matplotlib code that plots the C-alpha trace (Angstrom):
import matplotlib.pyplot as plt

x = [-17.8, -14.7, -11.0, -8.4, -10.9, -13.1, -10.9, -10.3, -14.1, -15.1, -12.6, -13.9, -17.5, -16.6, -14.8, -17.2, -20.5, -20.4, -24.2, -24.2, -21.1, -23.0, -25.3, -22.3, -20.7, -23.9, -24.4, -20.8, -18.7, -21.3, -22.9, -26.4, -28.6, -31.7, -31.3, -31.0, -33.9, -36.1, -35.1, -35.7, -39.2, -39.9, -38.7, -40.7, -43.9, -43.4, -42.7, -45.6, -48.0, -46.8, -46.4, -42.7, -40.5, -37.1, -34.1, -32.7, -28.9, -28.5, -27.5, -25.0, -22.3, -24.8, -25.9, -22.3, -21.7, -24.9, -23.9, -20.4, -22.0, -24.4, -21.5, -19.5, -22.4, -22.9, -19.3]
y = [-2.2, -4.2, -4.3, -1.6, 0.8, 1.0, 3.5, 5.7, 5.8, 6.4, 9.3, 10.7, 10.6, 12.2, 15.0, 15.6, 14.5, 14.7, 14.6, 11.0, 9.8, 8.4, 6.5, 4.9, 4.0, 2.2, 0.4, -0.5, -0.5, -1.8, -4.1, -3.0, -4.5, -2.5, 0.1, -2.6, -4.6, -1.5, -0.6, -4.2, -4.1, -0.8, -2.2, -5.4, -3.5, -1.2, -4.0, -6.1, -3.1, -2.4, -6.0, -5.8, -8.9, -8.2, -9.8, -8.3, -8.4, -6.5, -9.6, -10.9, -11.6, -13.7, -15.5, -16.5, -17.7, -19.8, -21.2, -22.2, -23.7, -25.8, -27.0, -28.1, -30.2, -31.9, -33.2]
z = [5.1, 6.0, 5.8, 5.7, 4.0, 7.1, 9.0, 5.9, 5.1, 8.7, 9.0, 5.7, 6.9, 10.2, 8.5, 5.5, 6.9, 10.7, 11.1, 9.7, 11.6, 14.6, 12.3, 10.5, 13.8, 14.9, 11.6, 10.6, 13.8, 16.3, 13.6, 14.5, 11.8, 12.8, 10.0, 7.4, 8.9, 8.8, 5.3, 4.1, 5.6, 3.8, 0.5, 1.0, 1.8, -1.2, -3.6, -2.3, -2.6, -6.2, -7.4, -7.9, -7.8, -6.1, -4.4, -1.3, -1.1, 2.2, 4.0, 1.4, 4.0, 6.0, 2.9, 2.1, 5.7, 5.6, 2.3, 3.6, 6.7, 4.6, 2.4, 5.4, 6.7, 3.3, 3.2]

ax = plt.figure().add_subplot(projection="3d")
ax.plot(x, y, z, "-o")
ax.set_aspect("equal")
plt.show()
């Protein structure tokens, strides 16, 4: 979650879903990746157990940063 929408969305969650607000603060405002890491591990384990091929896009922003960094070094 980024940009000008973050404040609007966080206020909406605080008003409509207050029991989840602290979780959103931790994940999106404090940039704590633990939730995503745990979820990625659960999905990985489930897919491995059931023979499912998948691609995890949870870290899309990081993948883009890494790609840009790699392109810089190739020049």
